Phi, psi and omega in degrees: 000316180301324180281331175296305184303312177310311176302317178298325181294314187278335186287345180253016181296135179265106191283165196285147174281003186257015171218200186298159173299163181277126179242008181249133168232156183257020177221150181292133183227122181309324182271355177259170181270128181278090177294314174236114169236130183046044175084001188252136191253159171278146178294167179237117177255131168234159184276144187298345180263008172309148179291136189301325175295329170286320173310317179302312184293326173302313178312317180290329175293320178294322178291325182298313181298331177288324181289333187275314199237350176086009181235137169266126183285155171293146170241123190220155172270345183213132188216147170259010183292143182281340180223134181203169172258120177254119183236137189184161166265170185300331186280356176263151181303326178307305188279324180293334179294317184294315183291323172291329172270009184074011177289329173242145183279120177305315184306332184284348186223323192287139188057012168275168189240122172056037186248147168232165171231135177239109178208161176275129184236134173273138179053056189285333172204170184308133181087346188246123181282320186206144182221142161277116180254134172241105177242135183249142175300334180199185183306304194287328178305308166311307185300316181294326183289321173304305185294336179290319177303312177300314183294319182292338169283356176107016167258104177300144171308331186263021187301316177276315191277347172228010175062044177283122182298148168253127187291135167291135179220139186264339183228137182215116179238147179257125178289157171294153181134177177244124183233147182197161174260351183080203175260150176288152177282324187246129191293304182249131183229119184193186190245151172241111169284118184215164176056041204266005179245145002276351197287279184300326180292313178292325175298307178302329182286320180293324193276310186242348181094008171136195170284073181241192188287347180286317177295308183297336177304316179294318181300304184302318178299323173300308179302320181285323175293338176269014181057030167264174191219356196217150180206142155256128188278170175299143186211007182291314179236020194240141175236104194304312177290333189266327185293317179216122180290352182272344181308305183301308190294324175305307178303323183286324180288325178281341179107019177265126170275118182271148164223180174237169185288165189308340179239023176231086186292154162071040176059028181232151180260158179308317179292339173298312180301314181293332183269332181223002182288155180232136175089191183270152180279076183206117189277345173292331187241350184212045182302320185286324172303317178292311181307313177301320184297309176298323180298314183304312183303320181286320175299319180295325187260351193310326190269002179250146182282119181223162167242118189273121168287134175236179191083188190209137167238172175290164189300135171081030182060032176265156173297152170304162177296164183293336184278353179287145178224174185292318186300318177305305184302309172308314180293331176297314183293319183304304187298323184294315184296324174297316175302311176305313171299313185293322180281323189275323191080016179237160180290151189299326177297348183273348181254118184300136180220152178224142174243130192268107176277060188263137183041245191289343184293336180283333172308301186314309184301320184290331177280351171128352182297133171236150168241170180308153184292338179284346181280130177292124169267122179260105188275167190221159166272187187272013186089345190239015177091014184242119183290144181266324188208141181223157181296156174288155182296327188247018174291143177303128181298150174255148173298320183278347179066197184236156175234171176224129171260104187253166180232124165251359180208138180210144177249107177158182183290164355286350187195130167315153171220093192224347197262325195216156177300119183239021187251088177290129187294337171299325174285329180291318181295312184300320181287314182282343169288313174305321177301311190294306187296337179268009174083021175271098195218009178273314192208133171229122168225138183238140182278119180240027173052239181282005183078297173267135011251050175267026185313302184296296188304329167311306183303314188290316187292326176286318163309317177295324181293331181297308186211089179295338190284347177280343187264140166213177185294333179279342183244010179296314177302332177302311182308313186301316184293323189290315175298322179288322174300316180299332184266317190243000178100163189288323198302315192245018181297321180300316179290319182297314181301317188303309188298308180308309178300319186289315189292337177284313174315302179305316189291332179276351178297314176202124181295156186306320183290336185266347177298134173218172173305332177268357180303300175270159190250152169281348170305138177060016178064025187300318189292314179293332170291317175296320177293316177301325187291309186287333178288323179289324177291323179295326174297317179291317172307307182303316183291321184301318185301327176282337174287329186284150168305145183304334193288340179267007191298312178301308179307316190283325182304318191288306196279324187229303191301310187298303182311315181295298184299327177296314184290320172301320174304322182287323175305307182306321179295309184290325169302312180299319173298314176307303181302318182301304185295330177288316180290325176296325177296331170275003185060031181268127179292346170306340177293342173291321171300319179287326167299322169298328179287323176301316175289333180282323182287325177294319176290328179296325184297322177286326181293315175303316176295326176293324181297312180302317188285322187258337183253311184308133175048038173054037175087018176302322189256029179305141179072351182294346182242029178277002181299137172285135190227351181232126179111010181296137171237348180215191191286339186260157187280145168293166182299319174215174183297141183233123183290143177295143179293140184231167178241140180244118190259123176306139179290145177310123180298337185271348183069201182281145169235145186236164178218156179284136173229122173057034180073030174200163168232141182231137183217132167285131187302329185289346182259060172288161171276323177208152178226135177245125178214113176238158182093215179270003186254154172214168173269148180223133173265130178261101182303150168057027181274141168074210193277331192237248190283298189194193168219156182234139188206183183239142185234156334302154178285000177267357188247129175295127173297142180231138175053050183233138176195156173249136172240147185227128182264124182225142174265113189257152165246357178275142166236169182090193191284136172237155182252132168256129180231123176262133170267107184248153171293142197288048176302129181273164178286069186286348178267065172064035177062021176293321194091165180245138185240148169218157178257142175222147176205166167250143163056027185071021181275195188289134182281149164263133183257117183249121169260108191267340183222022181289336191268357184293133188230020176088358180253001182256054185299350181295338176296314183288322182286334183293316337265110173194159173247130175254120186240129184235154173206151184254128183226156179256130184241120188270350178215158176278179182097213184282138170227166175229113173281128175248138175227131183226122183286141179245354178216151173281162181092004182270132177235119182264135183248315191209161180224124175246142184236113171277114178241032170115341187227020176291122182256154181297134180201149188297314189263356177093152186299155178296149185299137187255055179295137174291135184273000000 
């Protein structure tokens, strides 16, 4: 039943208005092309000369079809099948034949960039009656067409990275028509893996042996499925080209344009310099050493599609020395471009280059530093998602254009932001729409930290980079719903999207690393409001998890449940700390209860992390949630989580005092004023025992209590006879039917001995069904004012839950009247 349910959910997905029109249906239709018919697939035909990267995408399509119907279609360069899938780029004879014959429209592909056409063609070649053709203007165009087909068939781009299930289908048909996403509006669109230790680094080491080609194959595939084409690789302790010689070749083969981060010039990582650099990272004193080093970098990457970062910052992403000046930096760029020309044998402008105006480098630009017109100026946000600088609307266009370096993750002042998704999409859209409208259209790259858990903002960023003009303030929530429908099915997409949108909104009010007990105020009930909002959202997320089919559990936990539960827990922890501090200042012992809640929430944080690491997808994502997020005292993270400080108030030596209210007294048994225990036995509170707060009993249960009693100080208005009622656990007369007894008295007077279960004969099942034993005694009080009730156990195994004193007005209730503590 679960598999059927999953299939039905995914089969009705309404695909996004942000990409190609929907061309896939999941039921047989005579006028449609049968891609899968009754579980049988068409073969896939490609040209023998087809690009290797396209062939890799075709292999993935074969696997996707297997995921959908359980059968791998044949991949061939020649087929006699009457129906087939034809895939290729404009440069191959297979597609050229279709263009020449007019079966495909030349003007739609020739001279275009990264564009595909997907259409059903009759008699495309000899022996084939009908074909589904995916034709690309170039390599990436064909690849994007392949992955669009997979996506519409129900294979999420996140199928591997977020364990999104693929629904089984017996029938997949393609509607007639011509389908395309057009050309991308932003030329280079990509992600930057950064701040990747301890999470992504330890995960990749455990999973693949490091940041090698096995790891990057999955990353590159994800980027391509999301219609990206550009990357800055992990760099904290890594050197992309040096760590695995296959890394660079694989990126080029698959169709990923590689760059290096804003402070790593000439296709070299910072770690490359640490491993083989000679002398100081200082152009004033070591120009030759640096030129030799940079030459090596360009020689290594010259045959691959790259965007070369130029310029120079201090070693380790630090500002340049105070002695640096604009003239020196301009000379550095000139020398770097000479190296590029010498190594490539082409004019420098023919090699894409970028100069990042990051932090103080923007100051150099503002003071007049310039680079050649063909270099892309990479503008930056302030590391927190606020764009620092944009071109003037009337500014002369640059041949190299402008780019934007944006952040979902950041290490730096005033506080790191590395742990969880804090990027609400309306905010990202507003800043990136501003960016696009001001002419920044050459390159968009976003710092995504460990990649996970930034799954949704990455999707949005790359979708918007393809065509920012499709996005507006009114359709952003639709994009979230489309994303959730793709991952969890259509039925609950709206609710999942609501939760996803709200948790990022809440997280951007203040980042988890910045959140403290002092963030929110008790004025206007602010602390209570924000905690209640997150707790409500956590409950909604919990409930939705039960409505979804179990196949979605791993994906749902990663994309929604974990971040919501973990952040709600964080809010509860700091709220408890705030309450603890407030009550401690008043010398109120209730502060201790809030201190306990702080400790409980701190522990729950580690439990949630363990769940993510060990349970989700059977431990596939171990280490990914290891970023420290509790215990910050400065901008940089502590080495380990540190529980927030709490204040404990010494318990009142006099204990609790109760008073008669409305003709009765109600006491939770553990709230005694005094307790006495001598000899081998002691009192033990059993938390959460019974109907209300707890139970209190004697231990060990094999020893008869000696010199043990509980006393309760009570202020009474009533005189004359009162009834004392003990609410006891429904313990039976297990001691040879003798029964269990206690002694009770007021003010040290004569004790009454009460055997509360000796008369049990097996027919009084109401004790167990209730479940309670009500034991009563009558006492005379001769004066108003303070009295002391003493209860002394005479047998082991007695558990007292609650004490009620009937002074004339005690009303019947199932749980007993609320406690009447004296304030």
